[in-house]
Legacy VTK file of the C-alpha trace (Angstrom):
# vtk DataFile Version 3.0
C-alpha trace
ASCII
DATASET POLYDATA
POINTS 93 float
-2.167 37.158 123.529
-2.295 34.679 120.704
-0.882 35.988 117.383
0.293 34.774 113.978
3.428 35.508 112.064
4.520 34.878 108.561
8.233 35.096 108.138
10.712 34.768 105.219
14.397 34.028 105.651
17.029 34.136 102.972
20.753 33.478 103.272
23.436 30.899 103.113
23.716 27.372 104.473
20.020 26.633 104.696
18.662 23.170 104.043
16.800 20.331 105.759
18.887 20.537 108.950
18.071 24.233 109.353
14.387 23.616 108.713
14.405 20.894 111.329
15.976 23.188 113.873
13.365 25.857 113.184
10.638 23.367 113.773
12.335 22.181 116.961
12.635 25.707 118.265
8.914 26.385 117.468
7.868 23.235 119.328
10.012 24.307 122.361
8.185 27.669 122.302
4.855 25.901 122.148
3.933 27.224 118.743
1.914 25.662 115.899
2.438 26.210 112.207
4.607 25.095 109.285
8.073 25.772 107.929
9.276 24.958 104.390
11.895 25.743 101.733
10.735 27.696 98.765
11.904 26.995 95.294
14.388 29.897 95.425
16.092 28.286 98.492
14.626 30.742 101.029
12.647 29.564 104.036
9.113 30.457 104.757
7.538 30.106 108.215
3.975 30.502 109.462
3.549 30.239 113.161
0.834 30.903 115.709
1.052 31.107 119.506
1.630 33.394 122.442
3.090 36.714 121.290
6.101 36.553 123.653
7.092 33.137 122.251
6.803 34.307 118.688
9.066 37.221 119.479
11.661 34.833 121.036
11.529 32.654 117.837
11.845 35.562 115.454
14.779 37.004 117.426
16.702 33.666 117.208
15.899 33.338 113.484
17.005 36.877 112.647
20.343 36.345 114.482
21.225 33.332 112.362
24.193 31.213 113.483
27.837 30.491 112.624
26.624 28.014 109.985
23.529 29.917 108.697
24.067 33.468 107.559
20.831 35.482 107.351
20.907 38.005 104.472
17.224 38.946 104.351
14.537 38.562 106.982
10.950 39.752 107.392
8.098 39.203 109.745
4.439 39.992 109.140
2.144 39.977 112.142
-1.528 39.029 111.952
-4.374 37.506 113.928
-4.266 33.704 114.285
-6.383 31.606 111.994
-6.419 28.429 114.159
-5.726 26.255 111.038
-2.776 24.488 112.624
-2.810 21.770 115.328
0.971 21.168 115.554
4.174 22.357 113.984
5.271 20.578 110.845
7.762 20.746 107.955
6.081 21.186 104.646
6.935 20.477 101.081
8.692 23.046 98.866
6.342 25.746 97.710
LINES 1 94
93 0 1 2 3 4 5 6 7 8 9 10 11 12 13 14 15 16 17 18 19 20 21 22 23 24 25 26 27 28 29 30 31 32 33 34 35 36 37 38 39 40 41 42 43 44 45 46 47 48 49 50 51 52 53 54 55 56 57 58 59 60 61 62 63 64 65 66 67 68 69 70 71 72 73 74 75 76 77 78 79 80 81 82 83 84 85 86 87 88 89 90 91 92
């Protein structure tokens, strides 16, 4: 089933490399959407695709990594809008 998520990630060690890795993961999971850094340094992600792939992505994002420590994470589920054709990196909000 196709779904949409909006997610926010706050923590330490984020930057363009992290945003690129999020986009790469989303593309591997055949998702469409956008990821960008907000002015406060947190990351915002909007993604649409198969529910099981969205779950896989959110699990990886919430876990963080040795370099990126996640301090705050949320996911909001919704119905897809169909507004995205691919997965891109956006400008700061």
